[in-house]
C-alpha positions in Angstrom: -29.0 -0.1 47.0 -28.2 -2.1 50.0 -25.0 -4.1 50.7 -25.2 -7.4 52.6 -22.6 -10.0 53.6 -23.0 -11.8 50.3 -22.3 -8.6 48.4 -19.2 -7.9 50.5 -17.9 -11.4 49.8 -18.5 -10.9 46.1 -16.7 -7.5 46.1 -13.8 -9.1 48.0 -13.5 -11.9 45.5 -13.6 -9.5 42.6 -10.9 -7.4 44.2 -8.9 -10.5 45.1 -8.7 -9.6 48.8 -9.4 -11.7 51.8 -12.1 -10.5 54.0 -12.7 -12.8 57.0 -16.3 -13.9 57.4 -16.6 -12.3 60.8 -15.8 -8.9 59.3 -18.2 -9.1 56.4 -21.2 -7.9 58.4 -19.2 -4.9 59.8 -18.0 -4.0 56.3 -21.5 -4.2 54.9 -22.6 -1.7 57.5 -19.8 0.6 56.7 -20.5 0.4 53.0 -24.2 1.1 53.6 -23.2 4.2 55.6 -21.1 5.4 52.7 -23.9 4.8 50.2 -26.4 6.6 52.4 -24.0 9.6 52.6 -23.6 9.6 48.8 -27.4 9.5 48.5 -27.6 12.6 50.7 -25.1 14.4 48.5 -27.3 13.5 45.4 -30.1 15.4 47.1 -28.2 18.7 47.4 -29.5 21.4 45.0 -26.5 22.4 42.8 -28.5 23.9 40.0 -27.0 27.5 40.3 -23.5 26.4 41.4 -20.7 26.6 38.9 -18.4 23.5 38.7 -15.0 23.9 40.4 -11.9 23.1 38.5 -9.7 23.3 41.6 -10.6 23.6 45.2 -7.1 24.3 46.5 -6.1 27.3 44.5 -2.8 25.7 43.6 -1.7 26.2 40.0 -3.5 29.5 39.7 -1.6 32.1 37.6 -0.3 35.0 39.8 
C-alpha cells in the first residue's frame, strides 16, 4: 500500500482535520515510512514466541 497526497487529503477529510496542501506531500512520506516499518515487523518470525500479556511487569502478583 502506498499513500499519496490524495490519500492524505481523504484521511484528513474523514478525520475532520485541516492539513494544508503544502504539508500533504510531507505527511504522505511519513505515512509511507510508517507503513514500510509495519511491513518489516510483519516479516519477523514469531512462530515460537509466546504472546506477552504485559511488557512492563506492573500488576504482577508478588
